[in-house]
Each structure stands twice: as C-alpha cells, then as structure tokens.
C-alpha positions in Angstrom: -0.7 90.2 -19.8 0.8 89.2 -22.6 -0.7 89.8 -26.6 -1.5 86.9 -28.6 -2.3 85.4 -25.6 -5.8 84.4 -27.6 -6.7 83.5 -30.3 -9.4 85.4 -32.3 -11.2 81.6 -32.7 -11.1 81.9 -28.9 -13.3 85.6 -28.7 -15.7 84.2 -31.1 -16.7 81.3 -28.7 -16.3 83.3 -26.2 -19.2 85.1 -27.3 -21.2 82.6 -28.5 -21.2 81.1 -25.1 -21.1 84.5 -23.1 -25.0 85.1 -23.4 -26.0 81.3 -22.5 -22.9 81.6 -19.1 -25.5 84.7 -18.3 -28.5 83.4 -18.4 -27.6 80.3 -16.2 -26.1 82.6 -13.6 -28.5 85.0 -13.7 -31.0 82.0 -13.1 -29.0 80.5 -10.8 -29.7 83.7 -8.7 -33.2 84.0 -9.5 -33.0 80.8 -7.6 -31.2 81.7 -4.8 -33.3 84.6 -3.7 -36.6 82.7 -4.2 -35.0 80.3 -1.5 -34.2 83.4 0.7 -37.6 85.0 0.6 -39.4 81.4 1.1 -37.8 80.8 4.5 -39.6 82.3 7.3 -37.7 84.6 9.6 -38.2 88.8 9.6 -38.6 90.2 6.6 -36.0 93.2 7.9 -33.8 89.8 8.1 -34.5 89.2 4.7 -33.4 92.5 2.9 
C-alpha cells in the first residue's frame, strides 16, 4: 500500500463510523445466533 492513499479526513471519518459499524455487525451476529438456537434440533448440532 502506498503512502498517502488515505487522507486525515478519511481516518477521522473511519474512526467516527467504526463504533456504529461494530454495533451493527454485532447486532446481526446476535440475530443469527438467536435463530440458530431457536431452531429445533439437537443441542450438539447447535453447538
């Protein structure tokens, strides 16, 4: 990666948005896990 590819403004925006992106990602993972756990089936299959 070459130097100067990202500006300071890019990094500031990234740092500002990162917590929101992380929360959204974790929320989606929780929904997926909840669906897996709610499905009928063997506990060992869910684990």
